[in-house]
C-alpha positions, 0 to 999 in steps of 0.5 A, a space after each residue: 706925213 706928220 705925226 697928227 695925220 692917221 696912216 692909211 690902211 695901205 700905209 699900215 699894211 706896207 708898214 707891217 711888210 704886207 702886200 698892199 691889195 684892194 681886198 686887204 685894204 678893204 678887209 682893214 677898213 671894214 673890220 675898223 668900221 665895224 664892231 667885233 664882226 664875224 667873218 661873214 660880215 666881214 666878207 659882205 663888207 669887203 665885197 660891198 667895197 671891191 666886188 667879188 672876193 672869195 671867203 678863203 681870201 677873207 680868211 687868209 687876209 684876216 689870218 695875215 693882218 691878225 699875225 701882223 698886229 693890225 687886227 685882233 681876234 676874239 673867240 667868245 665861247 659859243 660864238 664864232 671868232 670876231 674881229 676888231 681893229 682895237 690892237 696894241 691895248 690890254 682891253 677886254 670884252 663884255 658879251 650879251 648871253 641872250 643877243 651876242 653883242 660884244 663891247 670893249 671894256 677898258 683895263 683898270 687905269 695904271 697897273 694892270 692887275 689882270 696881268 699879275 697872275 697868283 700862280 704864273 707857272 714860270 711864264 713871262 705874262 704880257 696879256 690877259 684876256 677877260 670876257 665879262 658875260 651878262 645881258 645888254 641893255 636892250 636884252 635885259 629891257 626885254 626880259 623885264 617887259 
């Protein structure tokens, strides 16, 4: 494979030391094709791609793929866990208080100020999880109408 080729989902699973199954490939593709999906939506997407799969199998695969660093789990307060395929960077999220829409927010370019805590209590900080809250454009327009 050349450097410009994107690895397939199966190649990524193998590279992470995970067993390649149709359900895991479908799950990884579903999450990456979606946008901060909850478990029910992911399960429906996997079923659309490969047929029947249990919700328990989806949870187990999500756990394995998240632990392997292929997916990221976020849990905005008051919302179910959501999963995304954007991993390996220090980005944040913005959540609509009204409809629950979630969008990515890039961290500051250059030095990541969110990784410098006032008091780190002796911890070695390697990631910061920031969630911004507000109203998405659609909900803002609906409220002002």
